[in-house]
N, C-alpha and C positions, 0 to 999 in steps of 0.2 A: 622678557624677551625684548624689551627696549634696551636692556645691559647688553645684551648680546648681540644686539646691533650696535650698538656703540662701538663694544669693543673689537666686531670686526671690523668698522670704518676704522679706528683707528688705526690695526692692522695694516689695512692697506692703505692708508697715508702713509705711516710709516717706512714699508717697503719701497713703496714708489719711489720713497726721499732716502733711500736709504744710502746711496754712496756717497752724496752729493753734503748729507745732511752736519758733520762736523767742519765741513770749510768753506760751505759758501753761503756769503753771510747776508746775501741779496736779496737772498727767497725769504717769505714769508712760510714759517711753519708751525704748522700747529698739533696739539697734544690733548682730546679726550679721553675723561674716562669716567665711568660709571659703574660703581660695585654693587649697588642697591642701597646701599648706606649715606655715600656722598656722589657728587657731581664735580668732578674739577675740568678746566677750561684752561689751555695754556695754547698764549699765540705770541710769536716774536719773531724780530727780522734784527739783522743786522749782528755786528762781534758787542758780545757781553761780557764783561769779566767781571768776578767776584773776588770780593775780600778773603781775605786770608782764610778768617773762622769762615767763611762760610755763610754768613748771616745776613749781608748785605749785596747790595749791588755796586760795584765800583765807579765802572764806565760801561757806556755805551758810546757803538760810534753816531755820529750824528745821522738821523735819519732811522735810524735804529727804536726798536719798541720793547716792549715786556710789558702782556696783560697777562692777569693771571685771576681767575676765579674759583670758588668755592664755594658749594653749596649742600649745606649736612642738615639733619633738621630744621629745617625749615626756612633757615638760615642762611642770607648768601652775603657772601665777601667779597672785596675784588681788588686788586693794585695794577695802576698803569705806570709804568716808569718810561721815558723817552727820552732818547739822547739829543740833546741839544747842541746847534753848530758852533757855541762856545765852549762847548768841553763836558759842562753843566747836564745836570736830570732832573726830566720834569719829572714830579714825584705826585699820585693821587692817590685816595685810598677811601670806600665805599661801603656800609655795611646796609645792604637793601640797599635804595634808593637814593637811602642818604649820605652827602659828600661830608667824611670826617676828616679833620685832620691828621695829614699823617704822620705828624712825631704828637704822642709817642705810639698811639692803638697800631696806625699801619705800620710802623717801623719795628713792631712787638709782633705781629701776626705775621708778616712778609718771614722774620727771622724763623718763625717759627714751620712755618712752608717748603721755605727755600730748597733747605738738604734735601726733602722730598721731591722737589721740581728737578736741580740737579740732579739726583740717583734714577730718578724714574724717565727724564726725558733725554739725558745726553747733551741738553743745552750747555755750552760753556767746555765741551771735552776737550775741545784743542790747545786752548787756556791751559784747565786743568791738568792735562796729561804732561804737560807743560813744568806745572807747579809742583807735581807729585817727583816728577826727574828731576827736576832742580836741588827737590828737598831730601831724596835716598836712594838715587838711580834706580836701575830698572825694578827691583826686587819692591820700593816702596811705591812704583805706579803698578804693578801684577798683584798687589797685597789690595790697591783699591779697586781694580779692576774687577776682583773675585769676590766685594762687596756688594756689587753692583745687582739690583734685584732680577733684570729681563739678560736673556741672550743679543736681545737685536742694540740695548744701551752698551753690552759689555763691544756688542760688536765697532759700535763709534769709537770707544776708547782704544780697541787695538787699530783700526784702521788712524785715528790720531797719534799712536806712537810711532807706527810703520813712518811716519815723513818728521818726527825729532831728527831734525840735524845732528844732534850731537849723539845718537846711538853708535856704541861700541863694537869691534867684531864679535861677533857672537851673540850680541843682545838679538838679534829677528831671529837667530833659531831659537833663542829662549821663550822671544815674545809666541815663536809657532804652535812650538810644545804647549807654552802656557793656554796658548787657542784652543788646540785639540782636546785638553784636559777639561779648559771650563766650558765651551760651547758645545751643547748638546742639538741644541737645531742646527739641522741638515742647512739649511738655507743660509742662514748665518755663519755658519764655518766656512762653505761654498764661498759664499761673498768674499770673506776676511783674505782667503786664499787667490784669489782670482782677481780681487780690486785691489790688491798689492804684489801681486807677482813681477812686476815693472821694477818694483824696486826693490825685493830681496833676494831676485833672480840670478843677481853681480853677487850672490854669497853664495858661493856653494854649499856651505852648511847648513845655511839658512835653505835653500834650496831642498837639499836630502830630507833636512826636515819638514817642509811642507810636501812632498811626496807622501812622507808617513803619516801625516795628520790627515792626508786626504782620506786616504784607508777607515780612518775614523768617520766618515762621515755618515752617517746609516742611510740616507738613502741612494737605492742604485742611481739614481737620474742625476743627482748633484756629486755623487763622486765620480761617473764618469765625463761630468761636464771640465770639473776642476782637472781632471788628469788631459782633455782634450787639449782644456785652453792651455795647460800650461806647457804641452807640446808645441804648440802653435806660436807658444809666446816668450817661453820663458828656454828657449834656446839648449834644450838638455843634451848633454853628451850622451856617449855609448852607454857607461856605467848605470845614469841615472833612468836613461829609457828602458834599463835591467829592472832596476827598481817599478819604473811604473808596470812592467809586464808582470813583474811577479806579483804585486798588488791587484793587478786585474782578476783576481782568482775569489776576491773577497768581495766583489761585485757583486750580487745575489742575482740579479736582470739579468738574462743570457743575450739580451737586444742591450743592452749599457756593455756587457764584458764587448759584445762586437762589435760594436761601437768606436771605444777605445782600441784596441787589438788593430782596428783597419785604420785609424787616424797615424800607431805608431808605422804599421807597416809602408804608408807612404810615405815615407822616409825612409832611403838607403841602412840598411842594418848592419851591424857587424853577423859571420856563422853565426856565432854564439847566441845573440839576441832571436836571432832566427829560431834556431832551436828552442828557447825558451816561447817563441809563440806558438809554437806547433806544439811541444809539450800543454800549454795552457788550455787549446782547444779543447783538449779530451773532455776540460771542465764547464763547456758551453752545454749546456741539455736542447738546446734546439738544434735539429739538422740543417735548417735551413738558417739560422746564426752559424754554424759552423762551413757552413759551404762558403757564406759569404766572405769570412776571414781567409779562407783558403785560394777562392780564387783572387781575394786580394793582392793575397802572398805571392802568387803565382804571375800575377799580373805586373805587380811591382820589385819583383827582388830577382836578381838572377838566377840562374838553372845553377851556376857553380856552386853559389851558396846555401843553394837548398840541399838535405839530405834526403838524397831521392825516396829509398826504400821506406825511412822513418815519415817522409813525407806520405809516400804510397800507402803505410800500415796506418799513418791516421784517418786517411780517406778511408782506404775500406773499413774505416769503424763508427763511418757516417751511418746510422739505423735506416734514411730515408734514401731509399735507390736512386729517385728521382736526381737528388741532391749530389749524389756518389758520381751520377754520369755526366751531373753539368761540371765538377770540378775536376775530374779526369778530360773531360771537353776541353775543356779550358787551356791545361797540361799539354795536349797533343795540338792542340792549335796556335797557343802563342811560345811555346819553345820547341826548339831542334831536337830533337832524342839521337840518342846511339843506339846502332843495335842492340845492344844489352840494355839499355833503357827499354826499350821497345819489349825487348822478350820479357822483363818483368812487370809493365802495364799491363801487358797482354793478358798475362797471369793472373795479377789482381783486379784485373774484372769478370773474375769466376766470381768475387763474391756481394755483385752485383746481382739482386735476388729479381728482378722483374727485367724478364727478357725483353721486352721492349728497350727498356734503356741499356742493357746490357747490348744488343743487335745496334742501338742507334752511339752507343762511344765506339765499337770497335770500325765501325763504317766511318766516323771522324776522324780516327787512326788510320785506317786505311787513306781516306781520300787526302791527308794534312801531312803524311808523314813521307818522307822517301824510304819506301823498305825494300831492303836487300831480298834474297830468293830466303835464308835462312829467318829473317823476321816475316814473313809471310806464312814460311811453314810453322811458328808459332803461332801465328794468329789462326792460321787452322788447325791447328793442334786444341785449340779451345772452343770452338765453335759448338764442339758437342756440347758443350754444359750449357746452352743455350738452346730451352725446354721446348721452344715453340717452332713449329718444322716451319712456318711464315718467315721468322727471324731468320734462323738458322738461315734460310735457302739468302736472304738480303746478304748477308753476309759474304756469304761464297762469292754469293753474285759479283759484289763488291772488288773481291778478294782478285776473280779470275779477271774484272774489268783493268785491274791494277798497270799501271803502263809497266810496274818491273816485273809482270809477273812472268814465269820462268816457265822453260820445261822442264827444267828439275821439280818443280812445284805440281805437275800433273797429276803425279802416283798421289800426293797424300789429299790433293782435293778430290781425285777419284772415292779416296777410302773415305773422306768426309761425308761426300756424296751421296753414297753408298749406307751410313747413319742416318739420312732423314728418311723418315717413316712415312712420310705423303710420295704419292706416286707423282701426284704432279709439280710438289716444290722438287722431287727427286730430278723431274724432267727438266724443270727450269734450269737446273746447276747443268748438270750432264750438257743440255742444247749451248750453254755457253761456251764448255767447255771445246766440245765439236766444234761451234761457231768459229773459236781461235785458227782455226788450220794450222795452228802448228805442233798439232799431238806428234813425238816422237814415237817411231813404229813400237818403240818396246814397249810403251804402254798402250798400244791400239787391245790387245788382249783381256786386259783388266778392262778396259774401259768399255769393251762387249761384254763381258762376264758383270759388270756392275750396270747394262743395261740389261739384262737378260735378267737381273733379280729387281728391275721396275713390275710392279704387280699391274699395274695394268698396261693391258692388251695394245690399247690406244696410244698410250707412252713410248711404247717398248718398238709399235711401227713405226711413229713419228722420228725417234733417235736413228733407230737403225737406215731411215732412210736417208736421215743427215749425212752419217759415218759414211754409207755405202760411197762416195763418192771422194772419200778420202785414204780407200783403205789400198796396202801398199802389194806390190806383186807374189805377197809370202803366203806360202801352202796352209803352214798353221792359221794365222790372222786371218785367212780365207774360211778354212773350215768351221772355227769356233764362230766365227760372222754366219756359215750359213744354219748350222746348228741351231743358234740364236733363233733365224729367222723363221726358219722351220715349225720351231715351236706354237708360230702361229697362224691366225688362217687364211686361208688358198688366196682371198686378196689379197690382204698384207703381205704376202708372200711377196704374190706378182707385183704392187707396189716397191719392194725393196730391188727386187732383182732389176728391175729398169731404171731404179735409181743406179744401179751396181753398174750398168751397163751406160750409163749417162758420165762414166766420170771420164 
């Protein structure tokens, strides 16, 4: 249990100091490890340079120090090295509590443990990276990195490598490719790519390699974090953004896929990249996340760059009626649609399975768009696809109240009202039409016949009383009206006739 706690403590310490480990010499660093057989502790500060054979310390900056102890099988050894102001190194060696001359025992023991210290902690990484690069170029450095025992330490060396001023064109891309192959830790690979983005992003080949390497990050969270970081920090061009969009499919989490796509959409995209975004939406499993991406796309991109029918097809494939309705409403409240587009979107609304959501969207369309007479007729034609009488009625009443409802729309509105099976809702719709007081005389007979089909005598009577003052002096119309009135009770008939006399 103690071993596990010690290891956990070590990991936390290392991750908290991950970014500045290789370069900040003013901080004291601590490394602890207990593997059940031996217990090691390392503490150091300052710039530490090792001899070429890495069996001794060549120099320590003034005020810097290295303190290393190892306990195994009951025996504890300790070395302490301190950098002095004159450039010398103070050296101390202990076995147990006994201080022993550093030469030769301390020096011999340090030579035996120093390779382990160097490779397991990342101490002196910046200087060692320079040394290997100077000896054999990038390949020598990559060979050394491949021999390091942990992703954490490898990460320190990749960071140091990116900061080598001697790096040649193309070598940054090699570093990134190598990191993508060598580093299995999502945390480490994502930080290598993010912490060095400002350096490699100036090299387009390296930037492309980074986008590909990000696809090798196994954690959806970390992968998305890298892409979003590159989008904000790396000044991606259109082709780079296209690469990111294509790679989003490899992110397993719907939430993280959506987050990356929304980050991309915030910037102006080419029509080609908009197509890519729309095509990737179908690979998001969550209706909620699909909806968020589509709403962001509609909000941030111009209608001219959106392939309208493809966009609507994608919206219609959202399985949630609620989310479908939200996206369609976003479209009609933020964009000005042509008559042709209104006709298309009206028909797409039939894919919404919920009567409530379908009704809410159509009412939004009616209130937000400047509807032409043909557009109003198109909407009237889809109302019958709403299964709820109440919701049908709400949409039809909204259409009738529309400022552009014209005389040519009366006929279709009367037909659609007749398809509503509830007498009460039929009556409300027909009453709205009559209340306009602009009904052309040629639609009077169809209106009277529609009223006559209302099953409730009470509602029929009310409607005929409301219509009576508008009847034209036309015998055919009046005959049909009288016939409808005569089918009611004597009391209702009397009320209707009094309304007729008051016209």
